[in-house]
C-alpha positions in Angstrom: -210.9 51.1 7.1 -213.8 50.1 9.4 -215.3 52.1 12.2 -213.8 50.1 15.1 -213.3 50.5 18.8 -210.9 48.6 21.1 -212.4 48.3 24.6 -211.7 46.5 27.8 -214.2 43.8 28.8 -215.5 46.3 31.3 -216.4 48.7 28.5 -213.6 51.3 28.8 -212.4 52.6 25.4 -208.7 52.1 24.7 -208.7 53.1 21.0 -210.8 53.9 18.0 -210.3 54.3 14.3 -210.9 57.7 12.8 -214.0 56.3 11.1 -215.4 55.3 14.5 -214.7 58.7 16.0 -216.4 60.4 13.0 -219.4 58.0 13.3 -219.8 58.8 17.0 -219.0 62.5 16.5 -216.3 62.7 19.2 -212.6 62.9 19.7 -210.6 60.0 21.2 -210.1 61.9 24.5 -213.8 62.7 24.7 -214.7 59.1 24.0 -212.4 57.8 26.6 -213.8 60.2 29.2 -217.4 59.0 28.7 -219.0 56.3 30.8 -220.0 52.9 29.4 -223.4 53.2 27.7 -223.0 56.9 26.9 -224.3 56.4 23.3 -227.4 54.4 24.4 -230.6 56.2 23.6 -232.1 54.6 26.7 -230.7 54.8 30.3 -228.5 51.8 31.0 -230.0 49.0 33.1 -227.1 47.8 35.3 -228.8 44.6 36.3 -229.5 43.6 32.7 -226.0 44.6 31.7 -224.5 42.4 34.5 -226.7 39.5 33.6 -225.8 39.8 29.9 -222.1 40.0 30.7 -222.3 37.0 33.0 -224.0 34.9 30.3 -221.5 36.0 27.7 -218.6 35.1 30.0 -220.2 31.7 30.8 -220.6 31.0 27.1 -216.9 31.6 26.5 -217.2 35.1 25.0 -218.6 34.2 21.6 -218.7 36.8 18.8 -221.8 38.9 19.1 -223.5 40.7 16.3 -226.6 42.7 15.8 -228.3 46.0 15.2 -228.7 48.9 17.5 -229.4 52.6 17.6 -226.7 54.9 18.9 -227.4 58.4 20.1 -224.5 60.8 19.6 -223.8 63.5 22.2 -225.4 66.1 20.0 -228.7 64.1 20.2 -228.7 62.7 16.6 -229.3 59.0 16.2 -227.8 56.5 13.8 -228.7 52.9 13.3 -225.7 50.5 13.1 -224.9 46.9 12.5 -222.2 45.7 14.8 -219.9 42.8 15.7 -218.1 42.4 19.0 -215.3 40.0 19.1 -213.1 39.1 22.1 -209.4 39.7 21.5 -207.1 38.2 24.0 -208.0 37.9 27.6 -209.2 41.4 28.6 -210.1 43.2 25.4 -212.8 43.3 22.7 -213.1 44.9 19.3 -216.4 46.4 18.3 -216.8 47.0 14.5 -219.7 49.4 13.6 -221.3 50.0 10.2 -224.1 52.5 9.7 -227.2 51.1 8.1 -230.4 52.6 6.6 -233.0 51.5 9.1 -235.4 53.2 11.5 -233.7 54.4 14.6 -236.8 53.5 16.6 -236.3 49.8 15.9 -235.4 47.7 19.0 -231.8 46.4 19.3 -231.1 42.9 18.2 -228.2 40.8 19.5 -227.2 37.3 18.5 -224.1 35.1 18.4 -222.5 33.7 15.2 -223.5 30.3 16.4 -227.1 31.2 16.8 -227.3 32.7 13.3 -225.5 29.7 11.8 -227.8 27.2 13.7 -230.9 29.0 12.5 -229.5 29.1 8.9 -228.8 25.4 8.9 -232.2 24.6 10.4 -233.9 26.6 7.7 -231.9 24.8 5.0 -233.0 21.4 6.4 -236.6 22.5 6.5 -236.3 23.8 2.9 -235.2 20.3 1.8 -238.5 18.8 3.2 -240.8 21.2 1.3 -242.3 21.0 -2.2 -240.2 23.1 -4.5 -241.7 26.4 -5.5 -244.6 26.1 -3.0 -245.6 29.1 -0.9 -243.9 27.4 2.2 -240.8 26.6 0.2 -240.6 30.2 -1.1 -240.8 31.6 2.5 -238.2 29.1 3.7 -235.9 30.0 0.8 -236.2 33.6 1.7 -235.4 32.8 5.3 -232.3 30.9 4.3 -231.2 33.8 2.1 -231.8 36.3 5.0 -229.9 34.2 7.5 -227.0 33.6 5.1 -226.8 37.3 4.4 -226.9 38.2 8.1 -224.1 35.7 8.9 -221.9 36.9 6.0 -222.5 40.6 6.7 -221.9 40.4 10.3 -219.4 37.7 11.1 -217.3 37.5 7.9 -217.2 41.0 6.4 -217.4 43.2 9.5 -215.3 41.2 11.8 -213.0 39.7 9.2 
């Protein structure tokens, strides 16, 4: 079973799998008592959060994926890959997977559509290049990376 959380669109936790609670190092009542952003290693920016939420709502609440660092209540940090998917009108599901990556890396957030568009654009560019050239090799690596990102995030984690 995946580490998954069910939240309201306002960020209040309604439920969590045992794997999510273990990953975060809390019990469900502790998790539900925490404010939104409690696992962020940086203080939350209410203006940035509001702008992001407004944009997400305006775009029709697309699936969001990415990588981020979580800071547990004991101070330890873990890097995770995540997918957030709207479920019904007022809930979202967040699926988390720990990854081996530096916790100092900045967060990255993207929609399934953005990754898919970049993947298709890279494939079209690849078709115009001379096979096995340096440029072709770089473009082929980009296609592979984008395909892997799409599949890991939006198919396996959220499936």
